[in-house]
N, C-alpha and C positions, 0 to 999 in steps of 0.2 A: 479396514474392512467395512466400517460404517459408510465411508465415502463411496466405496465401490458399490455397495448395496443401494445407496442413494442414486448413483448414476444409472444403475440397472432399472430402478423404479422409474426414473425420469424417461428412460427409453421406452419402457412398457406403457407409460401414460400417453405417449404419442399415439397409441392405438385407441385411446378412450375418447368418448364424446368431448366436445370442446369445453363445456361447462366444468366437467370433472378435471380435465387437463388444467384449466385455469386455476381452479381451487387448489390443486396439488402444487403447481409451480409457483404459486404466490407465497408458499411457506418455506423460507430459507432455514437452514440448520443454524443453530446457535452453538458455536464451538469455542472452547477456551483457547486463548492465546498463551504462549509460553512465557508470560511475565505477569506476576502480581495479580492474578484473578481477573484480568481483562478478558472480556468476551467479544467475539466477532460474529457477524452474520455471514454465512457462506451460501452463496447462490451458485458457485462454480468450484471446480476442482482446484483452480488457481488459488482461490481464497482458502479452501480447506487444507491443501497440502503445503502451500508456500507462505501465504500471508499469516497464517496462524502460528508459524514458526519464525517470525521475523527477528525475535531476540537472538535465537541461535544462529540465524543467517548472518547477522551483523553485530557481533558482540562489541566491536569497537564503537559502533554508533550508540549502543546501549550505555557503554561506559561514558561516552561523551554526554549523554543525557543525564547520567547520574552525577556528573561533575558540574552541572548547571547551578546557578544561584537560585534561591527559592522564589525570587520575584522576576524570573526570566521572562523576557518578551521574545518569543520564538516564532520564526516563520519557516514553515515546512513546505518547500517548493517541490511539487511532484509527490504529494502526500500519499497517493494511491488510496487504499482503504483506511489509512490513518493510523497504522500501527505505532509509529514513533511519536506522533502527536498525542496519541492516547497514553503512551508511557509517560511522557512529560507532564501531561495534565494530571495523571494519577499521582505522580511524585510531588507535584508542586501546586497546592490549592490556590496560591496567589499568582500563578502564571497567566500570561496572556499569550494565546497561541493562534496563529493564522495558518490554516491548512489549505493549500491551493492545489487543485487537481482538475485538469482539463477534460478528462474522459467522463461523459455523462453517466454511463452505467456504474463506473467505479465511484464517482462522486455520490451517487445514491447510496452505495454501501458505506462510504465515509460518513454520511449524515446519519444513517441508521446506527453505525457503531458508536458515534458520539452520543446518540440518544440512549441506547441500551446500557451504556456505561455511566449515564447520568453526568456527563461532562460538558453539557452544552453551555454552562456558564464560564468555561475556560477556553473552549475551542470555537473559533469562527471559521466555518468552511466556505470556500469560494470556488465556484466552477469557472475556471478561466485558464488560459495559457499565458505565459510570460515571455516577452521578447523585447527587442530594443525600441519598438514603437508601439503606440496604441492603435488599435484597429480591429478589423475582422478578417480572419485568414482561413484558407482551406485547412481542414483538420483531417488527418489520415488515421484511421483506426487499424491497429494490428489485429484486434479482436473486439467483438462487442461484449465479451464476457467481463463481468466485474472483477477487478483485481489484475487484469492483464496489463502489460507494459509495452514499451517500444512503439508507442504512438508518435505522431509527429505532425508539425505544420508543413505544408507544401502544396504543390500543384495537385489537382484532381482529388481533392479531399471529399469525404462523404458528406460533409456539411461545413458551414462557416463557423468558426469559433472565436468568441471575443478574446482579445489578447491585450495585455497591458504591460507597460513598464512597471517594474516592481516599485520604484520610487513613487510613481503616480498612483498606483493602486493603494499603497499605504496611506497616501494623502486623501484619496477619495473616501476611504473607509474611516478616516480619522483614527487609524490604529496607532498605538504607541510606537515610538522608535524602537525597532528590533535590536536586540543585543546578541541573539544567536540565530544563525541561518543555516538551513540544510537544503542542498540542491541535488535532486536526483531526477534528471530530465532526459536521459537516453540520447545524448548527442547535441542537445540544444543549449549547452552550458554557456557558450560564448554569447548567444543571443540574450539569455537571462541576465548575465553579468553586465552586458552593455546597457541594459535598462535599469541597472541597480547601482549606479555610481555613487549616489548620495548615501544609500543604505550601507554600501561596502565601507565607506569612510568612517562609519560610526559603530558598526558591529564589533563585538569583542571576540567572537569565535564563529567558525564556519566549518561545515562538513560537506564535501562535494564528491560525487562519484564521477569518475572519468574512465573512458575506455582505454585499457592498457596498451593496446596495439598502436594507437594513434599518438605517437610521442610528440609530434609537432603541435597537435591540438592541446595536449596536456601542458606543453611548455607555454603556449599562448595563455592558457588559463592561469598558470602559475605567475606569469609576468603581470597579468591584470590584477591579481590578488596582492602581489607584492607591492605594486604601485599604490595600492590602497592601504598599505601599512600592515599587511598580514603576512605571516610566515608559516611554512609547513612545519608541524611538530610531530606528525605521525602519518603513516599510510599503511593500509591493509587491503588484501584481496577480499572481495565480497562474494565470490563464487569459486568453487573448487577448480575450475579451469583457468582461473586467473585472468579472465577477460575484462574485468572491471576492478578498479581500485578506488577505495575511499581515502581521500586526503583530508586531514584535519589541520585547519589553519587557526592561528591565534594572533591577537593584536600584539605588535611589537612596540615596546616602550623604549624610545631612543632618548635617553637622558644622559648628559655628560656629568658624571659624578665628580670626576677629578679635573681640575683645571691645571694646565701647564703654566707654572710661574717662571718669570724671568729670574735668572740668578742674581743675587744681590750684588750691587756695585761695590768694587773694592778700590781703595785709595792707591 
């Protein structure tokens, strides 16, 4: 009800003089998230209705966060407004968290959310896309609203976006070697993984969202991760329609505990 009233007021304000409109629109709502007292700023209905309920939307991701070690080094690729980075930062005061989000409006909300929760000493936000090469590429917005998803790199973008290989970005920032990695990039998973070969060989656990209908694509992602020594331990739908699936991967320890001995010689 509060969000509907807010949207109605926004519509009414469009009829007001410009100064009044600007003063009104600069004030976002501060809304509680459904986890541990975390607060989010909401400039859009996407943030109010969906991002504020991120814990309920992906309970498997929350459980994965709860299973992290206290000194986790966590990279959140496609962090959006930062819901899962905020949970990890709140849980673990010793954590080092890198939250990467390419959408400029959403990145602004990510930075505000880090600040209002006083977690700036644990989370480093970066506005960039990740892919297999470093450079500047056309970026396509699905929406200019903060909290929106399904953006992408490609032809005829609204502007050019800085893009990095994850391995190189970690080096540029002198960020510690990640141990946990989350990837939610709406179809760009292969590109991200291709630029993260060194990181994948060293992480302990990974959560990645993949489109359920594209089995060939999901199989390619699985092979890449298995070649890096990771194995699927769980998978769960992230939406009621079953369009997207979260896969949880863990490091496989291949150790031969038993050695086959030759039978003793007999006379």
